[in-house]
N, CA, C and O atoms as a Maestro MAE file, in Angstrom:
{
 s_m_m2io_version
 :::
 2.0.0
}

f_m_ct {
 s_m_title
 :::
 protein
 m_atom[184] {
  # First column is atom index #
  i_m_mmod_type
  r_m_x_coord
  r_m_y_coord
  r_m_z_coord
  i_m_residue_number
  s_m_chain_name
  s_m_pdb_residue_name
  s_m_pdb_atom_name
  i_m_atomic_number
  :::
  1 25 -17.037 30.854 -45.925 1 A "MET " " N  " 7
  2 3 -16.829 31.985 -45.042 1 A "MET " " CA " 6
  3 2 -17.047 33.274 -45.842 1 A "MET " " C  " 6
  4 15 -16.478 33.454 -46.919 1 A "MET " " O  " 8
  5 25 -17.853 34.135 -45.316 2 A "ARG " " N  " 7
  6 3 -18.083 35.427 -45.952 2 A "ARG " " CA " 6
  7 2 -17.103 36.441 -45.386 2 A "ARG " " C  " 6
  8 15 -16.829 36.460 -44.186 2 A "ARG " " O  " 8
  9 25 -16.589 37.270 -46.255 3 A "SER " " N  " 7
  10 3 -15.686 38.323 -45.788 3 A "SER " " CA " 6
  11 2 -16.212 39.671 -46.255 3 A "SER " " C  " 6
  12 15 -16.861 39.778 -47.296 3 A "SER " " O  " 8
  13 25 -15.926 40.677 -45.480 4 A "LYS " " N  " 7
  14 3 -16.341 42.031 -45.822 4 A "LYS " " CA " 6
  15 2 -15.369 42.634 -46.822 4 A "LYS " " C  " 6
  16 15 -14.175 42.336 -46.816 4 A "LYS " " O  " 8
  17 25 -15.904 43.479 -47.670 5 A "ILE " " N  " 7
  18 3 -15.086 44.180 -48.659 5 A "ILE " " CA " 6
  19 2 -15.086 45.659 -48.293 5 A "ILE " " C  " 6
  20 15 -16.147 46.251 -48.098 5 A "ILE " " O  " 8
  21 25 -13.912 46.251 -48.198 6 A "ASP " " N  " 7
  22 3 -13.777 47.664 -47.887 6 A "ASP " " CA " 6
  23 2 -13.948 48.462 -49.184 6 A "ASP " " C  " 6
  24 15 -13.149 48.327 -50.111 6 A "ASP " " O  " 8
  25 25 -14.979 49.281 -49.240 7 A "ILE " " N  " 7
  26 3 -15.236 50.105 -50.423 7 A "ILE " " CA " 6
  27 2 -15.086 51.562 -50.037 7 A "ILE " " C  " 6
  28 15 -15.641 52.015 -49.037 7 A "ILE " " O  " 8
  29 25 -14.340 52.280 -50.831 8 A "ARG " " N  " 7
  30 3 -14.160 53.716 -50.609 8 A "ARG " " CA " 6
  31 2 -14.524 54.456 -51.884 8 A "ARG " " C  " 6
  32 15 -14.119 54.062 -52.978 8 A "ARG " " O  " 8
  33 25 -15.280 55.518 -51.741 9 A "ILE " " N  " 7
  34 3 -15.675 56.345 -52.875 9 A "ILE " " CA " 6
  35 2 -15.065 57.722 -52.670 9 A "ILE " " C  " 6
  36 15 -15.202 58.328 -51.606 9 A "ILE " " O  " 8
  37 25 -14.397 58.200 -53.697 10 A "MET " " N  " 7
  38 3 -13.767 59.518 -53.619 10 A "MET " " CA " 6
  39 2 -14.527 60.499 -54.502 10 A "MET " " C  " 6
  40 15 -14.847 60.195 -55.651 10 A "MET " " O  " 8
  41 25 -14.808 61.659 -53.964 11 A "TYR " " N  " 7
  42 3 -15.458 62.734 -54.706 11 A "TYR " " CA " 6
  43 2 -14.405 63.811 -54.917 11 A "TYR " " C  " 6
  44 15 -14.077 64.556 -53.993 11 A "TYR " " O  " 8
  45 25 -13.886 63.892 -56.116 12 A "LEU " " N  " 7
  46 3 -12.815 64.841 -56.417 12 A "LEU " " CA " 6
  47 2 -13.302 65.888 -57.404 12 A "LEU " " C  " 6
  48 15 -13.986 65.573 -58.377 12 A "LEU " " O  " 8
  49 25 -12.940 67.140 -57.140 13 A "THR " " N  " 7
  50 3 -13.244 68.198 -58.088 13 A "THR " " CA " 6
  51 2 -11.974 68.771 -58.698 13 A "THR " " C  " 6
  52 15 -12.037 69.582 -59.621 13 A "THR " " O  " 8
  53 25 -10.821 68.350 -58.184 14 A "ALA " " N  " 7
  54 3 -9.531 68.774 -58.745 14 A "ALA " " CA " 6
  55 2 -8.507 67.680 -58.483 14 A "ALA " " C  " 6
  56 15 -8.501 67.066 -57.416 14 A "ALA " " O  " 8
  57 25 -7.639 67.442 -59.465 15 A "TRP " " N  " 7
  58 3 -6.575 66.458 -59.315 15 A "TRP " " CA " 6
  59 2 -5.496 66.722 -60.341 15 A "TRP " " C  " 6
  60 15 -5.736 67.381 -61.352 15 A "TRP " " O  " 8
  61 25 -4.320 66.211 -60.083 16 A "ALA " " N  " 7
  62 3 -3.192 66.341 -61.004 16 A "ALA " " CA " 6
  63 2 -2.911 64.989 -61.647 16 A "ALA " " C  " 6
  64 15 -3.042 63.947 -61.005 16 A "ALA " " O  " 8
  65 25 -2.527 65.016 -62.906 17 A "THR " " N  " 7
  66 3 -2.166 63.793 -63.617 17 A "THR " " CA " 6
  67 2 -0.671 63.555 -63.466 17 A "THR " " C  " 6
  68 15 0.062 64.421 -62.990 17 A "THR " " O  " 8
  69 25 -0.231 62.379 -63.873 18 A "GLU " " N  " 7
  70 3 1.192 62.049 -63.750 18 A "GLU " " CA " 6
  71 2 2.083 62.991 -64.544 18 A "GLU " " C  " 6
  72 15 3.239 63.203 -64.176 18 A "GLU " " O  " 8
  73 25 1.564 63.559 -65.627 19 A "ASP " " N  " 7
  74 3 2.378 64.474 -66.438 19 A "ASP " " CA " 6
  75 2 2.312 65.920 -65.941 19 A "ASP " " C  " 6
  76 15 2.823 66.827 -66.598 19 A "ASP " " O  " 8
  77 25 1.678 66.135 -64.772 20 A "GLY " " N  " 7
  78 3 1.681 67.446 -64.140 20 A "GLY " " CA " 6
  79 2 0.510 68.347 -64.496 20 A "GLY " " C  " 6
  80 15 0.437 69.474 -64.006 20 A "GLY " " O  " 8
  81 25 -0.401 67.884 -65.328 21 A "ARG " " N  " 7
  82 3 -1.564 68.710 -65.669 21 A "ARG " " CA " 6
  83 2 -2.576 68.681 -64.526 21 A "ARG " " C  " 6
  84 15 -2.769 67.659 -63.869 21 A "ARG " " O  " 8
  85 25 -3.213 69.825 -64.308 22 A "ILE " " N  " 7
  86 3 -4.229 69.934 -63.266 22 A "ILE " " CA " 6
  87 2 -5.599 69.941 -63.923 22 A "ILE " " C  " 6
  88 15 -5.828 70.662 -64.894 22 A "ILE " " O  " 8
  89 25 -6.505 69.138 -63.389 23 A "ASN " " N  " 7
  90 3 -7.858 69.024 -63.909 23 A "ASN " " CA " 6
  91 2 -8.848 69.527 -62.875 23 A "ASN " " C  " 6
  92 15 -8.692 69.276 -61.680 23 A "ASN " " O  " 8
  93 25 -9.862 70.234 -63.335 24 A "PHE " " N  " 7
  94 3 -10.926 70.732 -62.470 24 A "PHE " " CA " 6
  95 2 -12.270 70.319 -63.037 24 A "PHE " " C  " 6
  96 15 -12.459 70.303 -64.253 24 A "PHE " " O  " 8
  97 25 -13.195 69.988 -62.168 25 A "ARG " " N  " 7
  98 3 -14.568 69.679 -62.558 25 A "ARG " " CA " 6
  99 2 -15.505 70.444 -61.638 25 A "ARG " " C  " 6
  100 15 -15.131 70.778 -60.514 25 A "ARG " " O  " 8
  101 25 -16.724 70.728 -62.104 26 A "PRO " " N  " 7
  102 3 -17.678 71.449 -61.258 26 A "PRO " " CA " 6
  103 2 -17.990 70.673 -59.973 26 A "PRO " " C  " 6
  104 15 -18.058 69.444 -59.978 26 A "PRO " " O  " 8
  105 25 -18.176 71.400 -58.892 27 A "ASP " " N  " 7
  106 3 -18.525 70.801 -57.606 27 A "ASP " " CA " 6
  107 2 -20.045 70.735 -57.508 27 A "ASP " " C  " 6
  108 15 -20.676 71.633 -56.950 27 A "ASP " " O  " 8
  109 25 -20.628 69.678 -58.048 28 A "ILE " " N  " 7
  110 3 -22.088 69.592 -58.120 28 A "ILE " " CA " 6
  111 2 -22.750 69.458 -56.755 28 A "ILE " " C  " 6
  112 15 -23.940 69.744 -56.624 28 A "ILE " " O  " 8
  113 25 -22.012 69.032 -55.740 29 A "TYR " " N  " 7
  114 3 -22.570 68.899 -54.394 29 A "TYR " " CA " 6
  115 2 -22.222 70.088 -53.500 29 A "TYR " " C  " 6
  116 15 -22.632 70.129 -52.340 29 A "TYR " " O  " 8
  117 25 -21.481 71.038 -54.019 30 A "ARG " " N  " 7
  118 3 -21.086 72.259 -53.284 30 A "ARG " " CA " 6
  119 2 -20.370 71.935 -51.973 30 A "ARG " " C  " 6
  120 15 -20.684 72.498 -50.925 30 A "ARG " " O  " 8
  121 25 -19.402 71.019 -52.049 31 A "LEU " " N  " 7
  122 3 -18.662 70.618 -50.856 31 A "LEU " " CA " 6
  123 2 -17.256 71.213 -50.801 31 A "LEU " " C  " 6
  124 15 -16.614 71.164 -49.752 31 A "LEU " " O  " 8
  125 25 -16.771 71.770 -51.896 32 A "ASP " " N  " 7
  126 3 -15.423 72.350 -51.892 32 A "ASP " " CA " 6
  127 2 -15.317 73.452 -50.843 32 A "ASP " " C  " 6
  128 15 -16.204 74.298 -50.723 32 A "ASP " " O  " 8
  129 25 -14.239 73.430 -50.100 33 A "GLY " " N  " 7
  130 3 -13.980 74.472 -49.116 33 A "GLY " " CA " 6
  131 2 -14.755 74.331 -47.826 33 A "GLY " " C  " 6
  132 15 -14.638 75.188 -46.950 33 A "GLY " " O  " 8
  133 25 -15.545 73.278 -47.676 34 A "THR " " N  " 7
  134 3 -16.334 73.129 -46.452 34 A "THR " " CA " 6
  135 2 -15.637 72.246 -45.425 34 A "THR " " C  " 6
  136 15 -16.069 72.179 -44.274 34 A "THR " " O  " 8
  137 25 -14.565 71.566 -45.826 35 A "GLY " " N  " 7
  138 3 -13.895 70.648 -44.924 35 A "GLY " " CA " 6
  139 2 -14.689 69.363 -44.736 35 A "GLY " " C  " 6
  140 15 -14.451 68.607 -43.795 35 A "GLY " " O  " 8
  141 25 -15.626 69.124 -45.632 36 A "PHE " " N  " 7
  142 3 -16.523 67.973 -45.519 36 A "PHE " " CA " 6
  143 2 -15.783 66.670 -45.757 36 A "PHE " " C  " 6
  144 15 -15.197 66.456 -46.818 36 A "PHE " " O  " 8
  145 25 -15.818 65.797 -44.748 37 A "ILE " " N  " 7
  146 3 -15.298 64.433 -44.866 37 A "ILE " " CA " 6
  147 2 -16.325 63.547 -44.182 37 A "ILE " " C  " 6
  148 15 -16.651 63.757 -43.014 37 A "ILE " " O  " 8
  149 25 -16.831 62.563 -44.899 38 A "TYR " " N  " 7
  150 3 -17.868 61.697 -44.338 38 A "TYR " " CA " 6
  151 2 -17.445 60.238 -44.465 38 A "TYR " " C  " 6
  152 15 -17.070 59.788 -45.548 38 A "TYR " " O  " 8
  153 25 -17.504 59.523 -43.394 39 A "GLY " " N  " 7
  154 3 -17.249 58.097 -43.425 39 A "GLY " " CA " 6
  155 2 -15.845 57.721 -43.838 39 A "GLY " " C  " 6
  156 15 -15.667 56.776 -44.608 39 A "GLY " " O  " 8
  157 25 -14.860 58.417 -43.360 40 A "GLN " " N  " 7
  158 3 -13.483 58.146 -43.734 40 A "GLN " " CA " 6
  159 2 -12.654 57.611 -42.568 40 A "GLN " " C  " 6
  160 15 -11.591 58.156 -42.272 40 A "GLN " " O  " 8
  161 25 -13.116 56.569 -41.912 41 A "PRO " " N  " 7
  162 3 -12.283 55.996 -40.850 41 A "PRO " " CA " 6
  163 2 -11.077 55.286 -41.450 41 A "PRO " " C  " 6
  164 15 -11.101 54.882 -42.613 41 A "PRO " " O  " 8
  165 25 -10.054 55.138 -40.674 42 A "GLU " " N  " 7
  166 3 -8.892 54.385 -41.124 42 A "GLU " " CA " 6
  167 2 -9.276 52.921 -41.283 42 A "GLU " " C  " 6
  168 15 -10.028 52.390 -40.466 42 A "GLU " " O  " 8
  169 25 -8.775 52.262 -42.315 43 A "PRO " " N  " 7
  170 3 -9.114 50.850 -42.482 43 A "PRO " " CA " 6
  171 2 -8.578 50.005 -41.334 43 A "PRO " " C  " 6
  172 15 -7.526 50.302 -40.769 43 A "PRO " " O  " 8
  173 25 -9.299 48.970 -41.004 44 A "VAL " " N  " 7
  174 3 -8.903 48.053 -39.950 44 A "VAL " " CA " 6
  175 2 -8.248 46.847 -40.597 44 A "VAL " " C  " 6
  176 15 -8.841 46.201 -41.461 44 A "VAL " " O  " 8
  177 25 -7.039 46.545 -40.184 45 A "VAL " " N  " 7
  178 3 -6.317 45.405 -40.716 45 A "VAL " " CA " 6
  179 2 -6.489 44.246 -39.748 45 A "VAL " " C  " 6
  180 15 -6.180 44.358 -38.562 45 A "VAL " " O  " 8
  181 25 -6.986 43.134 -40.270 46 A "ILE " " N  " 7
  182 3 -7.211 41.960 -39.424 46 A "ILE " " CA " 6
  183 2 -6.274 40.856 -39.844 46 A "ILE " " C  " 6
  184 15 -6.295 39.773 -39.260 46 A "ILE " " O  " 8
  :::
 }
 m_bond[183] {
  # First column is bond index #
  i_m_from
  i_m_to
  i_m_order
  :::
  1 1 2 1
  2 2 3 1
  3 3 4 2
  4 3 5 1
  5 5 6 1
  6 6 7 1
  7 7 8 2
  8 7 9 1
  9 9 10 1
  10 10 11 1
  11 11 12 2
  12 11 13 1
  13 13 14 1
  14 14 15 1
  15 15 16 2
  16 15 17 1
  17 17 18 1
  18 18 19 1
  19 19 20 2
  20 19 21 1
  21 21 22 1
  22 22 23 1
  23 23 24 2
  24 23 25 1
  25 25 26 1
  26 26 27 1
  27 27 28 2
  28 27 29 1
  29 29 30 1
  30 30 31 1
  31 31 32 2
  32 31 33 1
  33 33 34 1
  34 34 35 1
  35 35 36 2
  36 35 37 1
  37 37 38 1
  38 38 39 1
  39 39 40 2
  40 39 41 1
  41 41 42 1
  42 42 43 1
  43 43 44 2
  44 43 45 1
  45 45 46 1
  46 46 47 1
  47 47 48 2
  48 47 49 1
  49 49 50 1
  50 50 51 1
  51 51 52 2
  52 51 53 1
  53 53 54 1
  54 54 55 1
  55 55 56 2
  56 55 57 1
  57 57 58 1
  58 58 59 1
  59 59 60 2
  60 59 61 1
  61 61 62 1
  62 62 63 1
  63 63 64 2
  64 63 65 1
  65 65 66 1
  66 66 67 1
  67 67 68 2
  68 67 69 1
  69 69 70 1
  70 70 71 1
  71 71 72 2
  72 71 73 1
  73 73 74 1
  74 74 75 1
  75 75 76 2
  76 75 77 1
  77 77 78 1
  78 78 79 1
  79 79 80 2
  80 79 81 1
  81 81 82 1
  82 82 83 1
  83 83 84 2
  84 83 85 1
  85 85 86 1
  86 86 87 1
  87 87 88 2
  88 87 89 1
  89 89 90 1
  90 90 91 1
  91 91 92 2
  92 91 93 1
  93 93 94 1
  94 94 95 1
  95 95 96 2
  96 95 97 1
  97 97 98 1
  98 98 99 1
  99 99 100 2
  100 99 101 1
  101 101 102 1
  102 102 103 1
  103 103 104 2
  104 103 105 1
  105 105 106 1
  106 106 107 1
  107 107 108 2
  108 107 109 1
  109 109 110 1
  110 110 111 1
  111 111 112 2
  112 111 113 1
  113 113 114 1
  114 114 115 1
  115 115 116 2
  116 115 117 1
  117 117 118 1
  118 118 119 1
  119 119 120 2
  120 119 121 1
  121 121 122 1
  122 122 123 1
  123 123 124 2
  124 123 125 1
  125 125 126 1
  126 126 127 1
  127 127 128 2
  128 127 129 1
  129 129 130 1
  130 130 131 1
  131 131 132 2
  132 131 133 1
  133 133 134 1
  134 134 135 1
  135 135 136 2
  136 135 137 1
  137 137 138 1
  138 138 139 1
  139 139 140 2
  140 139 141 1
  141 141 142 1
  142 142 143 1
  143 143 144 2
  144 143 145 1
  145 145 146 1
  146 146 147 1
  147 147 148 2
  148 147 149 1
  149 149 150 1
  150 150 151 1
  151 151 152 2
  152 151 153 1
  153 153 154 1
  154 154 155 1
  155 155 156 2
  156 155 157 1
  157 157 158 1
  158 158 159 1
  159 159 160 2
  160 159 161 1
  161 161 162 1
  162 162 163 1
  163 163 164 2
  164 163 165 1
  165 165 166 1
  166 166 167 1
  167 167 168 2
  168 167 169 1
  169 169 170 1
  170 170 171 1
  171 171 172 2
  172 171 173 1
  173 173 174 1
  174 174 175 1
  175 175 176 2
  176 175 177 1
  177 177 178 1
  178 178 179 1
  179 179 180 2
  180 179 181 1
  181 181 182 1
  182 182 183 1
  183 183 184 2
  :::
 }
}
């Protein structure tokens, strides 16, 4: 039986680490501030 695998890719330009440090990286796709969300449906539980 073949089963599908749910794969999600996150594009982050800023995040915080567990020790509270904030990291920033350049937005090479220029998506920051655009509200861009693509292909983010809620997972279906079967």
